[in-house]
N, C-alpha and C positions, 0 to 999 in steps of 0.2 A: 322890286317885284310888286306888281299891283295886287290889289285885293282880289280881283277876279282870277288872276293866275294862281295866287296862293290858295284860294278856295278850290280851284280845279285840281291843283297838285295834291291838296289834302284829301279831296274826294277820291282821286286815283289811288293814293296810298291806302285809304280806308278800304276801298273795294279790293285792292290787291291783298291786303291783310286778311280781309274776310274770305276771299277765294282761297288763300293759303290755309286758313283755319278750316274751311269746308273740305279742302283736299286732305287735311290731316284726319278729320272726323269721318268722312265718307270714303271708303275704299273704292278704288277704281274697279270697273267691271271685271278686269282681268284678275284682280285679287279676289273678287267674289267667286269667280269661277274656280280659281285655284283652291279656295277654301271649301266650296260647296261640293265639288265633284268627288273628293275623297269620302265625304259624308254619305253621298248618294251611293257610291260604289260599295261602301261598307254595309249599308242597308240592303242593297241588292244581293251581296254575298251571303248575308245572314238569311235572307229570304230563300235563296237557292238551297242553302243547307237545310232549312226547315222543310222545304218541299221535297227534297230528296229523302229525308228521313221519313216523311209521311208516305212516300211511295214505297219504301222498303218496310213499312209497318214497324217502325222503331218503337221501343217501349215508351209508355207515357212519361216517365221521368226525363228521358232524353229529349223528347219532344217539348216538354215544359222548358227545359234549359235552352233549347234552340229558339223557341218562340219568345222567350224572355230576352235573349240576346238581340233578336230582330226588332222587337218593340223598343228596346233601349237605343239601338242605332237609329231607328225611325224618329224617336223623340229628340235625339241630338240634331237630326236634320231639320225638324220642325222648329226647334229652338233657334237654330241659325237663321232660318227664314223669317222668324218673328223679329229677331234682333236686327237683321241686315236687309230685310225685304225691301224697304223703301229706298235705301241707299243703293242697293244692288240692282234695282229695277225689276224685281220679280213681278209678274202679272198679278193683279189683285185677287184672282180666283185660285191661285196656287195654294195659298195657305188654308183656305176652307176645305179644298179638296184633300190636301195632305192630312188635315185634322180628321176628316171623315174616314179616310183610309186607316188612320191610326186608331180610331175608335173601333173599327172592325177587327183590326189585329189584336187590340187589347181584349176584345170579347173572345176571340179564338184562343188567346193565351190563357184567359181565365178558365175556359172550358177544359183545355188540355191540362193545365196545372191542377184543376179540381179532380180530373180523372187520375192524375199521377198521385195525388194525395189520398185518394179513396183507398180503403183496404181492398185487397184482392177478393174477388167474388169467390164464394165457396164452390167447389167443384160439384157437379151433378152426382147424385147417388149412383153407385154401381148397380148392376143387375142383382147381385146377391143381397145388397142392402134393400133394394126395392122389393124383392121377394121374401126377404126375411130369412133366408137360408144361405148356406155357403155352397158354392159351386166347386166341385172337386177339380184339382189342378191336373192338367193333362200330363204334366211331367212327373207326377208323383208315382212311386212304385206301386204296382198292382199287387193286391193281396190275394187274389184268386177267389174271393168270396163275392159272388154276384148272382143275379137271377139266372143267367145262362151257364153257370159253372156246372161241370160234371165232375166225376171222379178223376178224370184225366185232364181237366182244364176246360176252358171256354171253347165251344165250337166256333165262336166268332173270330178267334185269334188264329185258327188254323188256316 
């Protein structure tokens, strides 16, 4: 074997080994899709749950739990794109857009969870509290002693 043939053979082996190493390190696009789609679906599911809870005016503790689950799912998706973005061929603007959306969802979660952690607001004073007197109960038994009472009873009740 001549030197040129040996060099060419060694170069081919080197490149083949390098390609094999890159194939082991870089997942093929199908593998990227198979790994990314479930993460995206989980985030979409959590977002749908949070939106439906907002539409039905769920209590703040439930909203806090749902928003936390959504932001956690979104964070997993972002972490995957950060780690595999170059190898999977994600467009360069995807990660900044995802991070901006995640920052908004974190702000919403912070507000909702702050509302859930806040003590319940005191109820407004009742009319009797505002007037400083008590208002008689309509269901209380009548004693027959009032302004319009006569010896035979109230003429207003006849």
